[in-house]
N, C-alpha and C positions, 0 to 999 in steps of 0.2 A: 504494500500500500504506500502511496506517496503521501508526503507531508503537505498540508495545505499552504505552508509558507515556502515550500521549495519552488524554484523556477519551473515553468511549464514550457517545454519545447514544442513549438507549433510549426507544422509544415502545411503550406496551403498551395494547392494547384488551381490555377485560374485558366480556364479554356475560353478564349474570346469567341464571340460570334463571328461568322464569316464577314470579313471586311472591317472588323473592329480592333484589329491587333494594335495599331498605332494609338488609338484613343485609350485603350486599356493600359498600354505601356506607359503613357503619360500619367495616368492616374496612379499606377503602381509605383512609379518613380517618386511620387509625392507621399506615398503611404509610409515608407520607412522614416523619412524625416518627421512626419506628423506623430508617428509612434514614439520616436526618440524624444521629441519635445514633451510628450505626455508624462514622462517619468514612470511609465508602467512597464518598461522593459528591464530585463536583468542587467544589472550594472556591468559595464565592460563588454557588452555584446551589442552588435548592430544588426539591423535587418539585412539579410542577404537575398538578392533577387537574381534569378536566372531566366533566360529564354531557353526553351527546351523543345525537342521534337521527338517523336516516336520512330526509332530507327527500324522497327519491324514492318513499317508500311512500305514494302518493296513495290516499286512500280508506280507509286503515287507520290505526288509532292507532299512532304510532311506538313501537317498543320501545326505551326508553332503555338506554344502555350507558355505560361509562366509558372515558375516554382519559386516560392518565397519561404524562407526559414527565419525564425526569430524565437526569442525566449520571453514570455511574460515573466515579470518578477515573482509572481505567485499565482495561485489558482483564482484569486479574486480579480486580478487585473483585467481580464477580458470583459467581465461584467461592468467594471468601472469605466472602461473605454466606451461602452454604449451610452454613458452619461456625459461624455465630453463632446461639445460641438465641433472642435477641431478634428476629431477622429470621425465622427459621424458624417461630417461634410465630405470626407473622402469615401467612406464606405457607401454612402447613399448614391454616389455617382457611378459606382461600378456596375450596378444591376443592368442597365440598358446595354452594356457591352459584353456581358458574360453569357456564354452558352452553359457552362457548368463551373462549379467551384467545389473542390474537395478540401475540407477543413480537418486536419489530422493532428492529434497529439502523439508525440513520440516519447517512448520510454526506453532507455537503453537497457539491454539485457546483458547480464554478466558483469 
């Protein structure tokens, strides 16, 4: 069991709608700085953002998507973020550009 005061490792996969890659990229590039300013991230860790594609799609142009990794400072931080206008102003703009979003919490084994 995790301790509620332990940092929470979050991995998010954002798949943009067709033709919305650039718009979503611009929003996601503002997401990390907004989270950093909130004080809700684990100290000493920054938001990491990557562009990715599925290499198993042989014969098809890969549809690029985004992978983001960061640590909330504790398990309450995500709920607090929903109360902050600076964070919500970023999150609310994502929806029109998203095909899907996978929100994952990672726990290291061993």
